[in-house]
C-alpha positions as CSV (number, residue, x, y, z in Angstrom):
1,M,0.0,0.0,0.0
2,I,1.4,3.4,-1.0
3,K,1.4,5.9,1.8
4,A,3.7,8.6,0.5
5,I,4.9,10.2,-2.7
6,F,8.3,11.8,-2.9
7,F,8.7,14.5,-5.5
8,D,11.8,16.2,-6.7
9,L,11.4,19.8,-7.5
10,D,13.7,21.3,-10.2
11,G,13.1,19.6,-13.6
12,T,10.2,17.5,-12.1
13,L,7.4,19.4,-10.5
14,L,9.1,22.6,-11.6
15,P,9.9,22.6,-15.4
16,L,13.1,24.6,-15.7
17,D,16.6,24.5,-17.3
18,E,19.0,24.2,-14.3
19,D,21.8,26.0,-16.1
20,E,19.6,29.0,-16.8
21,F,18.3,29.0,-13.2
22,I,21.8,29.0,-11.8
23,K,22.8,31.9,-14.0
24,V,19.8,34.0,-12.9
25,Y,20.2,32.9,-9.2
26,F,23.8,34.0,-8.9
27,G,23.0,37.2,-10.7
28,L,20.3,38.1,-8.2
29,L,22.5,37.0,-5.2
30,C,25.4,39.1,-6.3
31,K,23.2,42.1,-7.0
32,R,22.0,42.0,-3.4
33,F,25.2,41.1,-1.5
34,C,28.1,42.7,-3.5
35,P,27.0,46.2,-2.3
36,L,27.4,44.9,1.3
37,G,31.0,44.2,0.7
38,F,31.1,40.7,-0.7
39,D,33.5,40.1,-3.6
40,K,31.4,38.6,-6.5
41,D,33.9,35.8,-7.5
42,L,34.6,34.9,-3.9
43,L,30.9,34.8,-3.0
44,I,30.1,32.4,-5.8
45,K,33.2,30.3,-4.9
46,A,32.0,30.2,-1.3
47,I,28.5,29.1,-2.2
48,W,29.8,26.3,-4.5
49,A,32.2,25.2,-1.9
50,G,29.5,25.1,0.7
51,T,27.2,23.1,-1.6
52,E,30.0,20.6,-2.2
53,K,30.5,20.2,1.5
54,M,26.8,19.6,2.0
55,I,26.8,16.9,-0.7
56,K,29.7,15.2,1.3
57,N,28.0,15.7,4.6
58,N,28.3,12.4,6.6
59,G,25.3,13.0,8.8
60,S,27.1,14.4,11.9
61,T,25.1,17.6,11.7
62,T,22.5,19.3,9.5
63,N,23.4,20.7,6.1
64,D,22.8,24.4,7.1
65,V,25.5,24.1,9.8
66,V,27.9,22.6,7.2
67,F,27.1,25.5,4.8
68,W,27.5,28.3,7.3
69,D,30.7,26.9,8.8
70,N,32.1,26.9,5.3
71,F,30.9,30.5,4.8
72,K,32.8,31.6,7.9
73,E,36.0,30.1,6.5
74,F,35.6,32.4,3.5
75,F,34.3,35.6,5.2
76,G,34.7,35.3,8.9
77,E,32.2,35.6,11.8
78,E,31.0,39.1,10.9
79,K,29.9,38.3,7.4
80,A,28.3,35.1,8.6
81,K,26.1,37.2,10.8
82,L,24.4,38.3,7.6
83,K,22.5,34.9,7.5
84,Y,19.2,36.7,8.3
85,S,19.7,38.7,5.1
86,F,20.3,35.5,3.1
87,D,17.1,34.1,4.5
88,A,15.2,37.3,3.5
89,F,16.7,37.1,0.0
90,Y,14.7,33.9,-0.7
91,D,11.4,35.8,0.0
92,E,12.4,38.8,-2.0
93,E,14.9,38.9,-5.0
94,Y,14.8,35.2,-5.3
95,L,11.2,35.3,-6.5
96,Q,12.5,36.7,-9.8
97,T,13.9,33.2,-10.7
98,A,10.3,32.5,-11.7
99,S,11.4,33.8,-15.1
100,C,13.2,30.5,-15.7
101,V,10.2,28.4,-15.0
102,K,7.7,27.0,-17.5
103,P,4.1,26.1,-16.5
104,N,3.2,22.7,-15.1
105,P,-0.6,22.3,-15.7
106,Y,-0.6,19.0,-13.9
107,A,1.0,19.9,-10.6
108,R,-2.2,21.1,-8.9
109,Q,-4.3,18.2,-10.3
110,I,-1.7,15.7,-8.9
111,M,-1.6,17.3,-5.5
112,D,-5.4,17.3,-5.2
113,F,-5.6,13.6,-6.2
114,L,-3.0,12.7,-3.5
115,H,-4.8,14.7,-0.8
116,E,-8.1,13.2,-1.7
117,N,-6.6,9.8,-1.2
118,N,-4.8,10.6,2.0
119,I,-1.4,10.1,0.6
120,K,1.4,12.0,2.1
121,V,3.5,14.2,-0.2
122,V,7.2,15.0,0.5
123,L,9.1,17.7,-1.4
124,A,12.2,15.7,-1.8
125,S,14.4,18.2,-3.5
126,R,18.2,18.4,-2.9
127,P,18.4,20.1,0.6
128,V,20.9,22.8,-0.1
129,F,18.4,25.7,0.3
130,P,16.4,27.0,3.3
131,K,12.8,26.0,3.4
132,N,11.4,29.3,2.2
133,G,13.5,29.0,-0.9
134,M,12.0,25.5,-1.6
135,I,8.4,26.6,-0.9
136,N,8.7,29.8,-3.0
137,R,9.9,27.8,-6.0
138,A,7.0,25.3,-5.6
139,K,4.6,28.3,-5.6
140,F,5.8,29.1,-9.2
141,V,3.6,26.1,-10.3
142,G,0.6,26.8,-8.0
143,L,1.7,24.7,-5.0
144,K,1.9,25.8,-1.4
145,Q,3.5,24.7,1.8
146,E,0.4,22.9,3.0
147,D,0.6,20.6,0.1
148,F,3.6,18.9,1.6
149,C,3.9,17.0,4.9
150,Y,7.7,17.4,4.8
151,V,10.1,19.5,2.9
152,T,13.8,18.5,2.8
153,S,15.4,21.9,3.4
154,Y,19.0,22.3,4.4
155,D,18.1,22.9,8.1
156,V,16.4,19.5,8.6
157,C,18.6,17.2,6.5
158,S,22.0,15.7,7.4
159,F,22.6,14.2,3.9
160,T,21.8,15.2,0.4
161,K,21.4,13.6,-3.0
162,P,22.9,11.4,-4.4
163,N,23.7,9.9,-1.0
164,P,21.1,7.1,-0.4
165,N,21.2,8.0,3.3
166,Y,19.2,11.1,2.2
167,Y,16.3,8.9,1.4
168,A,16.8,6.6,4.4
169,E,16.7,9.6,6.7
170,I,13.3,10.7,5.3
171,L,11.9,7.2,5.7
172,Q,13.1,7.1,9.3
173,K,11.7,10.6,10.2
174,L,8.3,9.9,8.7
175,N,8.1,6.3,9.9
176,L,7.7,4.9,6.4
177,K,8.8,1.7,4.8
178,A,10.5,1.9,1.4
179,E,7.8,-0.2,-0.2
180,E,5.2,2.3,0.9
181,V,6.8,5.1,-1.2
182,I,7.2,6.1,-4.8
183,M,9.8,8.7,-5.9
184,F,9.3,10.9,-9.0
185,G,12.3,12.8,-10.2
186,N,14.2,13.7,-13.4
187,N,17.8,13.0,-12.5
188,E,19.0,9.4,-13.0
189,E,21.8,9.7,-10.4
190,E,20.3,11.9,-7.7
191,D,16.7,10.6,-7.8
192,G,17.5,7.1,-9.0
193,V,19.7,6.4,-6.0
194,A,16.4,6.1,-4.1
195,T,16.2,2.6,-5.5
196,E,19.2,1.6,-3.4
197,V,17.1,1.9,-0.2
198,G,14.2,0.1,-1.9
199,I,12.0,3.0,-3.1
200,K,10.3,2.5,-6.5
201,T,11.4,5.4,-8.7
202,Y,10.1,6.9,-11.9
203,L,11.8,9.6,-14.0
204,I,9.7,12.4,-15.5
205,N,10.4,13.1,-19.2
206,G,11.2,16.7,-20.3
207,Y,14.3,17.6,-18.3
208,L,16.0,14.2,-17.9
209,I,19.5,14.2,-16.6
210,K,21.4,11.0,-17.2
211,G,23.6,9.5,-14.5
212,K,27.0,7.8,-14.7
213,K,25.3,4.6,-13.6
214,Q,22.6,3.3,-15.9
215,R,19.6,2.3,-13.7
216,N,17.1,1.5,-16.5
217,L,14.3,3.4,-14.6
218,P,10.9,3.8,-16.2
219,V,10.4,7.2,-17.8
220,I,6.9,8.7,-17.9
221,E,5.3,11.9,-18.8
222,M,4.0,14.3,-16.1
223,Q,0.4,13.8,-17.2
224,D,0.8,10.0,-16.4
225,V,1.8,10.4,-12.8
226,I,-1.7,9.9,-11.4
227,S,-2.2,6.7,-13.5
228,V,1.1,5.3,-12.2
229,I,0.1,6.0,-8.6
230,K,-3.3,4.4,-9.2
231,N,-1.5,1.2,-10.4
232,H,0.2,1.0,-7.0
233,L,-2.8,1.6,-4.8
């Protein structure tokens, strides 16, 4: 019996080109923080370094601690105190990244179906952003925080994709068994690794990203998600 659906965000629920998104994202970030004394190149380098350390996180602490400890190494304690301004950025300038997003006419329909059938929905996007950053991106396709029982933001996760422990941690926190879950994503490596903990996984066509390891996962269209879920009920 399926009790929960895990959805990736970028390239899955949220139709976007990740390269375009990253370009716009860093442009907005630098526009806000360079006037506060941050060197553009060093700021971008620090964020990429922090992201890499979160990917390598061994579970000893949450990803946000890993990120901000790295940030201090680049800019010191004083600049790290600007964390509140970074949090505010995701409610303000960050909303302009909507320009990178195409419509998903099926997102609301899928969520309504899941809620009507009392199936939990997890926003299982790579947890390298604060929660408001994740939710605000979901809003671009008509979704809201209440649609999700759990959001894998950087402050609640101790691993990230493609570490299979990322998925195991979610299962443990929500008291779910792998066979009770379906994962929908677009990245063969990051989302496909869910199969290593026993989670049935489908890739959504449109923004597919191939992985180094061929997993031969089923590929479906977004409009077929409800039919796939029904087949497992």
